[in-house]
TORLOLO-151822 format. One line per field, with one value per atom (N, C-alpha, C, CB): residue number from 0; atom name; y, z, x. Coordinates in Angstrom, 2 decimals, always signed. Glycine has a CB too. Example, Ala and Ser with C-alpha at 12.3 -4.5 7.8 and 13.67 -1.06 7.14 Angstrom:
BEGIN
resi	(0,0,0,0,1,1,1,1) .
name	(N,CA,C,CB,N,CA,C,CB) .
v	(-5.69,-4.50,-3.30,-4.47,-2.25,-1.06,+0.03,-0.60) .
w	(+7.80,+7.80,+7.80,+9.05,+7.08,+7.14,+7.87,+5.72) .
u	(+13.19,+12.30,+13.20,+11.31,+12.85,+13.67,+12.90,+14.08) .
This chain:
BEGIN
resi	(0,0,0,0,1,1,1,1,2,2,2,2,3,3,3,3,4,4,4,4,5,5,5,5,6,6,6,6,7,7,7,7,8,8,8,8,9,9,9,9,10,10,10,10,11,11,11,11,12,12,12,12,13,13,13,13,14,14,14,14,15,15,15,15,16,16,16,16,17,17,17,17,18,18,18,18,19,19,19,19,20,20,20,20,21,21,21,21,22,22,22,22,23,23,23,23,24,24,24,24,25,25,25,25,26,26,26,26,27,27,27,27,28,28,28,28,29,29,29,29,30,30,30,30,31,31,31,31,32,32,32,32,33,33,33,33,34,34,34,34,35,35,35,35,36,36,36,36,37,37,37,37,38,38,38,38,39,39,39,39,40,40,40,40,41,41,41,41,42,42,42,42,43,43,43,43,44,44,44,44,45,45,45,45,46,46,46,46,47,47,47,47,48,48,48,48,49,49,49,49,50,50,50,50,51,51,51,51,52,52,52,52,53,53,53,53,54,54,54,54,55,55,55,55,56,56,56,56,57,57,57,57,58,58,58,58,59,59,59,59,60,60,60,60,61,61,61,61,62,62,62,62,63,63,63,63,64,64,64,64,65,65,65,65,66,66,66,66,67,67,67,67,68,68,68,68,69,69,69,69,70,70,70,70,71,71,71,71,72,72,72,72,73,73,73,73,74,74,74,74,75,75,75,75,76,76,76,76,77,77,77,77,78,78,78,78,79,79,79,79,80,80,80,80,81,81,81,81,82,82,82,82,83,83,83,83,84,84,84,84,85,85,85,85,86,86,86,86,87,87,87,87,88,88,88,88,89,89,89,89,90,90,90,90,91,91,91,91,92,92,92,92,93,93,93,93,94,94,94,94,95,95,95,95,96,96,96,96,97,97,97,97,98,98,98,98,99,99,99,99,100,100,100,100,101,101,101,101,102,102,102,102,103,103,103,103,104,104,104,104,105,105,105,105,106,106,106,106,107,107,107,107,108,108,108,108,109,109,109,109,110,110,110,110,111,111,111,111,112,112,112,112,113,113,113,113,114,114,114,114,115,115,115,115,116,116,116,116,117,117,117,117,118,118,118,118,119,119,119,119,120,120,120,120,121,121,121,121,122,122,122,122,123,123,123,123,124,124,124,124,125,125,125,125,126,126,126,126,127,127,127,127,128,128,128,128,129,129,129,129,130,130,130,130,131,131,131,131,132,132,132,132,133,133,133,133,134,134,134,134,135,135,135,135,136,136,136,136,137,137,137,137,138,138,138,138,139,139,139,139,140,140,140,140,141,141,141,141,142,142,142,142,143,143,143,143,144,144,144,144,145,145,145,145,146,146,146,146,147,147,147,147,148,148,148,148,149,149,149,149,150,150,150,150,151,151,151,151,152,152,152,152,153,153,153,153,154,154,154,154,155,155,155,155,156,156,156,156,157,157,157,157,158,158,158,158,159,159,159,159) .
name	(N,CA,C,CB,N,CA,C,CB,N,CA,C,CB,N,CA,C,CB,N,CA,C,CB,N,CA,C,CB,N,CA,C,CB,N,CA,C,CB,N,CA,C,CB,N,CA,C,CB,N,CA,C,CB,N,CA,C,CB,N,CA,C,CB,N,CA,C,CB,N,CA,C,CB,N,CA,C,CB,N,CA,C,CB,N,CA,C,CB,N,CA,C,CB,N,CA,C,CB,N,CA,C,CB,N,CA,C,CB,N,CA,C,CB,N,CA,C,CB,N,CA,C,CB,N,CA,C,CB,N,CA,C,CB,N,CA,C,CB,N,CA,C,CB,N,CA,C,CB,N,CA,C,CB,N,CA,C,CB,N,CA,C,CB,N,CA,C,CB,N,CA,C,CB,N,CA,C,CB,N,CA,C,CB,N,CA,C,CB,N,CA,C,CB,N,CA,C,CB,N,CA,C,CB,N,CA,C,CB,N,CA,C,CB,N,CA,C,CB,N,CA,C,CB,N,CA,C,CB,N,CA,C,CB,N,CA,C,CB,N,CA,C,CB,N,CA,C,CB,N,CA,C,CB,N,CA,C,CB,N,CA,C,CB,N,CA,C,CB,N,CA,C,CB,N,CA,C,CB,N,CA,C,CB,N,CA,C,CB,N,CA,C,CB,N,CA,C,CB,N,CA,C,CB,N,CA,C,CB,N,CA,C,CB,N,CA,C,CB,N,CA,C,CB,N,CA,C,CB,N,CA,C,CB,N,CA,C,CB,N,CA,C,CB,N,CA,C,CB,N,CA,C,CB,N,CA,C,CB,N,CA,C,CB,N,CA,C,CB,N,CA,C,CB,N,CA,C,CB,N,CA,C,CB,N,CA,C,CB,N,CA,C,CB,N,CA,C,CB,N,CA,C,CB,N,CA,C,CB,N,CA,C,CB,N,CA,C,CB,N,CA,C,CB,N,CA,C,CB,N,CA,C,CB,N,CA,C,CB,N,CA,C,CB,N,CA,C,CB,N,CA,C,CB,N,CA,C,CB,N,CA,C,CB,N,CA,C,CB,N,CA,C,CB,N,CA,C,CB,N,CA,C,CB,N,CA,C,CB,N,CA,C,CB,N,CA,C,CB,N,CA,C,CB,N,CA,C,CB,N,CA,C,CB,N,CA,C,CB,N,CA,C,CB,N,CA,C,CB,N,CA,C,CB,N,CA,C,CB,N,CA,C,CB,N,CA,C,CB,N,CA,C,CB,N,CA,C,CB,N,CA,C,CB,N,CA,C,CB,N,CA,C,CB,N,CA,C,CB,N,CA,C,CB,N,CA,C,CB,N,CA,C,CB,N,CA,C,CB,N,CA,C,CB,N,CA,C,CB,N,CA,C,CB,N,CA,C,CB,N,CA,C,CB,N,CA,C,CB,N,CA,C,CB,N,CA,C,CB,N,CA,C,CB,N,CA,C,CB,N,CA,C,CB,N,CA,C,CB,N,CA,C,CB,N,CA,C,CB,N,CA,C,CB,N,CA,C,CB,N,CA,C,CB,N,CA,C,CB,N,CA,C,CB,N,CA,C,CB,N,CA,C,CB,N,CA,C,CB,N,CA,C,CB,N,CA,C,CB,N,CA,C,CB,N,CA,C,CB,N,CA,C,CB,N,CA,C,CB,N,CA,C,CB,N,CA,C,CB,N,CA,C,CB,N,CA,C,CB,N,CA,C,CB,N,CA,C,CB,N,CA,C,CB,N,CA,C,CB,N,CA,C,CB,N,CA,C,CB,N,CA,C,CB,N,CA,C,CB) .
v	(+115.56,+115.19,+114.64,+114.34,+115.01,+114.14,+112.78,+114.95,+111.87,+110.79,+110.75,+109.50,+110.76,+110.21,+109.37,+110.18,+108.48,+107.09,+106.85,+107.22,+106.69,+106.73,+105.17,+107.23,+104.86,+103.81,+103.42,+103.78,+102.35,+102.58,+100.80,+102.42,+100.84,+99.98,+99.35,+100.38,+98.64,+97.80,+97.34,+96.87,+97.83,+97.68,+96.68,+99.51,+95.41,+94.73,+94.92,+93.39,+95.19,+95.01,+95.91,+96.10,+96.71,+96.82,+98.29,+96.02,+99.45,+100.29,+100.51,+100.73,+100.97,+101.36,+102.77,+101.57,+103.73,+104.80,+105.20,+105.89,+106.03,+106.76,+107.76,+107.48,+107.77,+108.55,+109.93,+108.22,+111.05,+112.56,+113.57,+112.77,+114.23,+115.44,+116.58,+115.76,+117.00,+118.65,+119.55,+118.90,+120.18,+121.44,+121.70,+122.97,+122.03,+122.60,+123.64,+122.47,+124.71,+126.34,+126.32,+126.93,+125.59,+126.31,+125.29,+125.70,+125.70,+125.25,+123.77,+126.07,+122.17,+121.15,+120.25,+121.17,+119.52,+118.39,+117.96,+117.35,+117.07,+115.81,+115.01,+115.99,+113.31,+112.04,+111.74,+110.60,+111.38,+110.46,+109.87,+111.19,+108.58,+107.52,+106.59,+106.63,+105.99,+104.88,+103.87,+104.74,+102.55,+100.86,+100.67,+100.49,+99.10,+97.84,+96.57,+97.35,+96.22,+94.90,+94.04,+95.01,+92.75,+92.24,+90.85,+92.43,+90.04,+89.14,+87.65,+89.57,+86.42,+86.10,+84.45,+86.96,+83.58,+82.88,+80.79,+83.68,+80.01,+78.95,+77.76,+78.07,+77.59,+76.49,+75.52,+76.64,+74.59,+72.89,+72.33,+71.70,+72.44,+71.55,+71.72,+72.05,+73.34,+73.15,+73.72,+74.44,+73.01,+73.52,+74.43,+72.01,+75.67,+77.04,+78.33,+77.21,+79.54,+80.40,+81.67,+80.88,+81.58,+82.40,+84.29,+80.62,+84.85,+86.15,+86.52,+86.50,+87.24,+87.74,+89.06,+87.70,+89.35,+90.94,+91.73,+91.88,+92.65,+93.74,+95.19,+94.07,+95.73,+97.45,+98.59,+97.47,+99.13,+100.57,+101.15,+101.12,+102.27,+102.65,+104.56,+100.94,+105.40,+106.63,+106.83,+107.91,+106.62,+106.80,+108.19,+104.98,+109.17,+110.07,+110.06,+110.55,+110.90,+110.82,+112.60,+110.20,+112.64,+113.86,+113.79,+114.00,+115.40,+115.27,+114.08,+114.77,+113.99,+112.58,+111.60,+112.13,+111.26,+109.58,+110.23,+108.93,+111.72,+111.66,+111.92,+112.40,+112.92,+112.50,+111.13,+113.42,+109.88,+108.79,+107.95,+108.28,+108.29,+107.60,+107.64,+109.14,+109.32,+109.64,+109.56,+111.27,+108.84,+108.51,+107.70,+108.36,+106.32,+105.23,+104.07,+105.22,+105.03,+103.53,+104.05,+102.67,+103.10,+103.56,+102.62,+103.14,+102.60,+101.87,+100.62,+102.03,+99.74,+98.06,+97.97,+97.21,+98.20,+97.70,+97.34,+98.77,+96.03,+95.14,+96.63,+93.48,+96.70,+97.91,+97.33,+99.95,+97.55,+97.48,+99.13,+96.30,+99.18,+100.80,+100.42,+101.40,+101.56,+101.65,+102.85,+101.36,+103.28,+104.60,+104.79,+105.57,+105.84,+106.15,+106.29,+106.82,+105.41,+105.45,+106.18,+104.47,+106.72,+107.95,+107.26,+109.52,+108.07,+107.53,+109.59,+106.86,+109.53,+110.98,+110.65,+112.21,+111.31,+111.45,+112.75,+112.16,+112.23,+112.95,+112.73,+112.96,+113.95,+112.82,+113.95,+112.87,+112.58,+113.02,+112.77,+112.02,+113.96,+113.53,+112.59,+112.76,+114.09,+113.55,+112.11,+113.73,+111.43,+110.00,+110.66,+108.20,+110.15,+109.94,+108.83,+109.56,+109.58,+108.01,+108.19,+107.97,+107.21,+107.00,+106.38,+106.26,+107.12,+106.31,+106.37,+105.91,+105.67,+105.20,+105.95,+104.02,+106.50,+107.34,+106.59,+109.59,+106.64,+106.63,+107.62,+105.92,+107.66,+109.11,+108.04,+110.24,+107.69,+107.08,+107.51,+107.00,+106.57,+106.65,+106.15,+105.56,+104.98,+104.13,+103.67,+103.31,+103.18,+102.62,+102.35,+102.76,+100.85,+99.88,+99.45,+97.64,+98.58,+98.20,+96.22,+98.68,+95.89,+94.55,+93.43,+94.17,+93.55,+92.48,+91.32,+91.98,+90.61,+89.31,+88.78,+89.30,+90.36,+90.19,+91.27,+90.68,+91.72,+92.42,+91.69,+93.44,+92.18,+91.26,+92.19,+90.43,+92.88,+94.24,+94.08,+95.67,+92.91,+92.21,+91.54,+91.03,+90.81,+90.57,+89.34,+90.44,+88.66,+87.20,+85.78,+86.95,+86.50,+85.05,+85.08,+85.38,+85.67,+86.27,+85.18,+87.98,+84.51,+83.00,+82.04,+82.09,+81.49,+80.53,+80.54,+80.29,+79.54,+79.06,+78.26,+78.73,+78.79,+77.85,+76.77,+78.48,+75.36,+74.42,+73.72,+74.44,+73.75,+73.66,+73.93,+75.05,+72.86,+72.38,+73.20,+70.35,+74.16,+74.70,+73.73,+76.26,+73.79,+72.68,+72.39,+72.26,+71.57,+71.90,+73.18,+70.57,+73.03,+74.31,+75.36,+74.51,+75.93,+77.20,+77.16,+77.21,+76.28,+76.47,+76.53,+75.68,+75.93,+76.83,+78.01,+76.81,+78.50,+80.44,+80.98,+80.84,+82.07,+83.22,+83.76,+84.37,+84.01,+84.02,+85.71,+83.86,+86.21,+87.98,+87.03,+89.55,+85.56,+85.61,+84.45,+85.28,+84.11,+83.22,+84.26,+81.99,+83.28,+83.93,+84.59,+82.77,+85.61,+86.11,+85.91,+87.32,+85.16,+85.04,+86.26,+83.51,+87.14,+88.25,+88.20,+88.47,+88.16,+88.01,+89.21,+86.81,+89.83,+90.71,+91.68,+91.15,+92.86,+94.17,+94.33,+96.06,+94.49,+94.10,+95.90,+93.17,+96.83,+98.35,+98.22,+99.26,+99.39,+99.95,+101.43,+99.01,+101.93,+103.54,+103.61,+104.38,+102.72,+103.11,+102.86,+101.62,+102.55,+101.53,+102.97,+99.46,+103.15,+104.71,+103.75,+105.54,+102.82,+101.66,+100.48,+101.90,+99.34,+98.36,+97.76,+98.12,+96.34,+95.52,+95.12,+94.02,+95.54,+94.98,+96.31,+92.68,+97.26,+98.01,+99.35,+98.42) .
w	(+40.98,+40.96,+42.07,+40.00,+42.87,+44.06,+44.05,+44.73,+45.00,+44.50,+45.45,+44.26,+45.50,+45.96,+46.43,+45.57,+47.04,+47.81,+48.52,+49.40,+48.29,+48.45,+48.82,+46.77,+49.57,+49.77,+49.41,+50.77,+48.39,+47.91,+49.32,+45.36,+48.71,+49.31,+49.15,+50.35,+48.92,+48.90,+49.65,+48.34,+50.46,+52.14,+51.00,+53.79,+51.53,+51.33,+52.47,+50.83,+52.58,+54.36,+54.21,+55.75,+55.22,+55.64,+55.94,+56.67,+55.23,+55.78,+57.16,+55.22,+58.34,+59.55,+59.94,+59.92,+58.66,+59.30,+58.15,+60.26,+58.25,+57.29,+56.61,+57.92,+55.40,+54.40,+54.98,+52.19,+55.18,+55.72,+54.58,+57.80,+54.33,+53.08,+54.14,+51.57,+53.50,+53.98,+53.23,+55.49,+52.81,+52.13,+52.77,+52.73,+51.58,+52.01,+51.95,+51.04,+52.67,+52.62,+50.82,+53.36,+50.22,+48.39,+48.05,+47.09,+48.52,+47.99,+47.46,+46.75,+47.38,+47.47,+48.49,+47.54,+47.59,+48.51,+48.48,+47.98,+49.97,+50.70,+51.27,+51.54,+50.92,+51.22,+52.61,+49.71,+53.78,+54.30,+55.01,+55.39,+55.21,+56.16,+56.72,+55.41,+57.66,+58.63,+57.95,+60.22,+57.74,+57.02,+57.89,+55.32,+57.76,+58.47,+57.91,+59.87,+57.65,+57.01,+57.74,+55.64,+58.10,+58.74,+58.01,+59.46,+58.07,+57.97,+58.26,+59.22,+57.10,+57.68,+56.85,+57.17,+57.90,+57.61,+58.38,+58.26,+57.11,+57.45,+58.46,+55.68,+59.64,+60.67,+60.36,+62.01,+59.62,+59.25,+60.17,+59.40,+61.35,+62.67,+63.04,+63.91,+63.13,+63.80,+62.34,+65.66,+61.36,+59.64,+60.03,+58.67,+60.15,+60.31,+60.03,+62.55,+59.82,+59.49,+60.64,+58.21,+60.40,+62.42,+61.83,+64.09,+62.28,+62.60,+62.60,+63.37,+62.01,+61.86,+62.35,+60.76,+62.09,+62.72,+61.90,+62.36,+62.42,+61.88,+61.61,+63.29,+60.59,+59.80,+60.27,+58.26,+60.63,+60.46,+60.30,+60.53,+59.60,+58.02,+57.99,+56.77,+58.08,+57.44,+56.12,+58.40,+55.81,+53.64,+53.17,+52.11,+52.69,+52.10,+50.64,+52.38,+49.75,+48.75,+47.99,+49.10,+47.51,+46.47,+44.98,+46.18,+45.04,+43.09,+42.71,+42.00,+41.73,+41.89,+42.26,+41.45,+42.95,+43.60,+44.94,+44.42,+45.66,+46.59,+46.42,+47.38,+44.64,+44.74,+44.30,+44.15,+43.79,+43.47,+45.01,+42.14,+45.57,+47.50,+48.09,+48.95,+47.83,+48.89,+48.35,+49.43,+46.99,+46.40,+46.59,+45.51,+46.73,+46.56,+47.42,+45.95,+48.52,+49.39,+50.84,+49.21,+51.91,+53.54,+54.15,+54.11,+55.15,+56.27,+56.16,+57.02,+56.95,+56.72,+54.74,+57.31,+54.42,+52.97,+52.63,+51.83,+51.86,+51.25,+50.33,+49.92,+51.02,+49.68,+50.07,+49.78,+48.48,+48.33,+47.91,+47.32,+48.31,+48.68,+47.64,+51.19,+47.34,+46.63,+46.93,+45.35,+47.42,+47.59,+48.18,+47.63,+48.78,+49.65,+51.09,+49.34,+51.12,+52.98,+53.59,+53.70,+54.71,+55.70,+56.64,+56.25,+57.95,+58.99,+59.72,+59.27,+60.85,+61.60,+62.80,+61.36,+63.33,+65.40,+65.85,+65.80,+67.01,+67.48,+69.01,+66.88,+69.81,+71.42,+71.64,+73.17,+72.15,+73.35,+74.84,+73.14,+75.52,+76.93,+77.23,+77.52,+76.74,+76.95,+76.64,+78.21,+75.47,+75.03,+73.41,+75.54,+73.20,+71.57,+71.17,+71.05,+69.95,+69.33,+67.91,+69.35,+66.79,+65.57,+64.89,+65.53,+63.70,+63.00,+61.95,+63.44,+60.84,+59.74,+58.61,+59.82,+57.23,+57.06,+55.15,+57.78,+54.01,+52.77,+52.38,+52.39,+51.38,+50.43,+49.17,+49.77,+49.00,+47.53,+46.56,+47.50,+45.48,+43.91,+43.48,+43.26,+44.26,+43.95,+44.77,+43.53,+45.35,+45.71,+45.29,+46.43,+45.77,+44.44,+46.16,+42.64,+45.33,+46.61,+46.06,+45.85,+47.12,+47.10,+46.43,+48.22,+45.13,+44.58,+45.24,+42.69,+45.26,+45.99,+47.66,+45.99,+48.14,+49.71,+49.83,+51.02,+48.43,+48.66,+48.67,+47.79,+50.26,+50.41,+50.23,+51.73,+49.45,+49.45,+48.20,+49.23,+48.01,+46.56,+46.99,+45.52,+48.34,+48.86,+49.69,+47.83,+50.73,+50.94,+49.98,+51.74,+49.58,+48.09,+47.52,+46.53,+47.42,+46.62,+46.69,+47.14,+48.00,+48.40,+47.43,+50.55,+46.86,+46.51,+45.19,+46.57,+44.29,+43.64,+42.53,+44.22,+41.84,+40.71,+39.77,+40.00,+39.68,+39.60,+40.28,+38.39,+40.77,+41.35,+43.09,+40.52,+43.44,+44.98,+45.59,+45.02,+46.77,+47.17,+48.07,+47.87,+47.90,+48.65,+49.76,+48.25,+50.08,+51.94,+52.70,+52.56,+51.66,+51.99,+52.40,+51.89,+51.10,+50.91,+52.13,+49.27,+52.47,+53.15,+54.81,+52.73,+55.26,+55.98,+55.93,+55.47,+55.49,+54.84,+55.74,+52.90,+56.54,+56.86,+55.53,+57.51,+56.25,+54.94,+54.66,+55.35,+54.79,+54.05,+53.32,+55.30,+53.58,+52.66,+51.43,+53.55,+51.59,+50.07,+48.77,+50.68,+47.94,+46.71,+46.81,+45.39,+46.04,+45.66,+43.95,+45.89,+44.13,+42.79,+42.88,+42.52,+42.06,+41.14,+40.98,+40.04,+40.75,+39.37,+39.20,+39.46,+38.04,+37.95,+36.98,+39.25,+37.36,+36.43,+37.46,+35.91,+39.31,+39.65,+40.20,+38.15,+40.13,+40.14,+41.12,+38.93,+42.24,+42.84,+43.44,+43.92,+44.14,+44.21,+44.57,+45.44,+45.20,+45.88,+44.19,+47.59,+43.72,+42.55,+40.83,+42.23,+40.78,+39.96,+38.60,+39.79,+37.96,+37.02,+37.02,+36.04,+36.16,+36.09,+36.56,+34.83,+37.71,+37.54,+36.52,+38.43,+36.47,+35.12,+33.90,+34.21,+34.41,+33.19,+33.01,+33.39) .
u	(+38.61,+37.17,+36.66,+36.87,+35.52,+35.02,+34.21,+34.22,+34.74,+33.94,+33.04,+34.57,+31.85,+30.67,+30.11,+30.24,+30.05,+29.88,+27.95,+31.29,+27.23,+25.49,+25.54,+24.31,+25.19,+24.35,+22.91,+24.39,+22.97,+21.56,+21.19,+21.27,+19.65,+19.28,+17.76,+19.60,+17.46,+15.86,+15.27,+15.64,+13.92,+13.84,+12.49,+13.44,+11.89,+10.66,+10.40,+10.53,+8.46,+8.20,+6.60,+9.83,+6.59,+5.42,+4.85,+5.39,+3.76,+3.75,+3.48,+3.28,+3.98,+3.79,+2.68,+5.19,+2.88,+2.02,+1.65,+2.59,+0.32,-0.31,+0.74,-1.50,+0.96,+2.19,+1.43,+2.23,+2.32,+1.96,+3.02,+2.50,+2.51,+2.89,+2.91,+1.52,+4.42,+4.35,+5.18,+4.83,+5.22,+5.72,+7.63,+4.39,+8.43,+10.09,+9.37,+11.70,+10.55,+10.86,+10.65,+12.87,+11.10,+11.34,+9.91,+13.49,+9.67,+7.99,+7.16,+7.81,+8.44,+8.55,+7.69,+9.62,+7.07,+6.00,+7.23,+4.48,+7.14,+7.55,+6.82,+8.26,+6.53,+5.67,+6.72,+5.58,+6.20,+7.44,+6.06,+9.10,+6.58,+5.98,+7.07,+4.88,+6.81,+7.53,+7.14,+7.14,+7.85,+8.12,+9.00,+8.73,+8.35,+9.49,+9.70,+9.07,+10.96,+11.09,+11.96,+11.57,+10.86,+11.01,+11.58,+10.06,+12.72,+13.81,+12.85,+15.19,+12.81,+11.69,+12.82,+9.73,+12.82,+13.43,+12.20,+15.11,+12.75,+11.49,+12.36,+10.70,+11.77,+12.20,+11.66,+11.97,+13.03,+12.47,+11.41,+13.76,+12.35,+12.57,+11.19,+13.76,+10.61,+8.62,+8.57,+7.58,+8.90,+7.90,+6.84,+6.88,+7.72,+6.44,+7.74,+5.36,+7.13,+8.03,+8.42,+7.52,+9.33,+9.56,+10.53,+11.66,+9.94,+10.64,+11.61,+10.59,+12.97,+14.15,+14.67,+14.30,+15.78,+15.78,+14.53,+17.49,+14.42,+13.40,+14.50,+11.95,+14.31,+14.39,+13.61,+13.85,+13.78,+13.33,+13.25,+13.19,+12.59,+12.74,+11.78,+11.59,+11.71,+11.18,+11.95,+11.33,+10.53,+11.11,+10.31,+10.18,+11.29,+11.21,+10.89,+12.12,+9.52,+9.01,+9.31,+7.49,+9.73,+9.89,+9.17,+11.47,+8.76,+8.39,+7.38,+10.04,+6.88,+5.98,+5.74,+5.82,+7.03,+7.23,+5.95,+9.60,+6.41,+5.53,+4.02,+5.99,+3.76,+2.37,+1.42,+1.92,+2.24,+1.83,+2.02,+2.62,+2.94,+3.10,+1.41,+4.39,+1.44,-0.02,-1.54,+0.02,-0.83,-2.09,-2.86,-2.08,-1.44,-1.49,-1.47,-0.86,-0.44,-0.24,-0.43,+1.51,-1.39,-1.93,-0.88,-3.86,-1.23,-1.05,-0.90,-1.90,-0.23,-0.25,+0.12,-2.39,+0.90,+0.22,+1.44,-0.64,+1.84,+3.05,+3.88,+2.28,+4.96,+5.81,+6.90,+5.89,+7.71,+8.87,+9.37,+9.09,+10.82,+11.09,+12.87,+11.17,+13.46,+14.52,+14.83,+14.44,+15.99,+17.07,+17.56,+16.98,+18.71,+19.53,+19.74,+19.68,+20.34,+20.38,+20.96,+20.87,+20.00,+21.05,+21.17,+20.51,+21.68,+21.90,+20.84,+24.08,+20.00,+20.27,+20.19,+19.32,+20.83,+21.42,+20.44,+23.82,+19.80,+19.23,+19.30,+18.17,+18.84,+18.77,+17.39,+20.68,+16.90,+15.63,+16.04,+14.13,+15.67,+16.23,+17.61,+15.09,+18.34,+19.67,+20.10,+19.91,+19.45,+20.07,+19.92,+18.98,+21.21,+21.33,+20.44,+22.89,+20.37,+19.46,+20.00,+17.28,+19.54,+19.95,+18.83,+21.14,+18.10,+17.62,+17.10,+17.10,+16.87,+17.03,+16.40,+16.67,+17.06,+15.89,+16.50,+15.91,+15.61,+15.42,+15.11,+14.75,+15.73,+15.52,+14.74,+17.48,+14.01,+13.02,+12.96,+11.77,+13.71,+13.94,+12.48,+15.34,+12.26,+11.35,+10.48,+11.80,+8.95,+8.59,+7.53,+8.76,+7.20,+5.65,+5.17,+6.35,+3.97,+2.63,+3.69,-0.32,+3.53,+4.07,+3.53,+4.17,+2.99,+1.41,+1.66,+1.16,+2.65,+2.86,+2.30,+4.34,+2.19,+1.63,+0.32,+3.03,+0.06,-0.58,-2.36,-0.08,-3.11,-4.13,-5.23,-4.13,-5.45,-6.21,-7.24,-5.10,-7.03,-8.04,-9.10,-7.30,-8.87,-10.04,-9.76,-11.12,-10.37,-10.06,-9.92,-10.94,-10.51,-10.80,-9.57,-12.13,-8.51,-7.80,-6.21,-7.77,-6.50,-5.19,-5.94,-5.13,-7.26,-7.44,-6.64,-8.71,-6.45,-6.23,-7.10,-5.65,-7.27,-7.85,-7.45,-8.21,-8.37,-8.12,-6.51,-8.45,-6.31,-4.82,-5.04,-3.69,-4.52,-4.36,-2.82,-4.20,-3.13,-1.62,-1.34,-1.43,+0.63,+1.02,+1.45,+1.60,+1.53,+1.80,+2.67,+2.72,+4.18,+4.54,+4.76,+4.53,+3.64,+2.79,+1.64,+2.03,+0.85,+0.18,+0.73,-0.65,+1.88,+3.01,+2.69,+4.36,+3.44,+3.38,+2.39,+2.65,+2.40,+1.56,+0.80,+2.47,-0.26,-1.27,-0.51,-3.54,+0.00,+0.73,+1.58,+1.86,+2.47,+3.59,+3.26,+5.05,+2.29,+1.64,+0.90,+0.08,+1.41,+1.28,-0.34,+1.56,-0.21,-1.29,-2.49,-0.71,-3.60,-4.26,-5.23,-5.05,-4.61,-5.47,-6.45,-5.29,-8.01,-9.02,-9.73,-10.18,-10.00,-10.77,-10.04,-11.16,-10.68,-9.45,-8.56,-10.10,-8.88,-7.69,-7.05,-6.88,-8.72,-8.78,-9.54,-9.28,-9.40,-10.59,-10.49,-11.01,-10.89,-10.82,-9.34,-11.92,-8.86,-7.33,-6.48,-6.62,-6.85,-6.14,-6.14,-7.75,-5.04,-4.72,-5.39,-2.49,-4.62,-4.81,-4.35,-4.51,-5.03,-5.26,-3.71,-5.93,-4.15,-2.05,-1.92,-1.38,-0.98,+0.24,-0.25,-0.26,-0.30,-0.80,+0.13,-2.45) .
């Protein structure tokens, strides 16, 4: 029996490039996009959030997942990606380079940080935000979604 060890990862981050579709030799659709995941930590001394290490990856999606990503995601969208991590080595002008790639099994919009609902989505009704939340950057604050949660880019209501 052959053992196969796969490295599965979950990345939380932001889409850096518009998802692009291509067709394989066998006629299957593959949609790919670049993303970045940035570690964040709260600096208690300065009472602010600071960036840590960045992980850049190219995400590849196949079959139905490819269709969903192509119709739902755009540049700067907050995402959660789960899949198999691979590294690919290549050479450019005599220099060896390595890139991280994820063969996605699931891709989702990270609705906690989704700012597509509008500027007023960070306002809370009948409650006041805490000082700690106010210290968060805009894209890391909790989102209060009002209305149906649909727009021309969302195929179904949030939570459906």
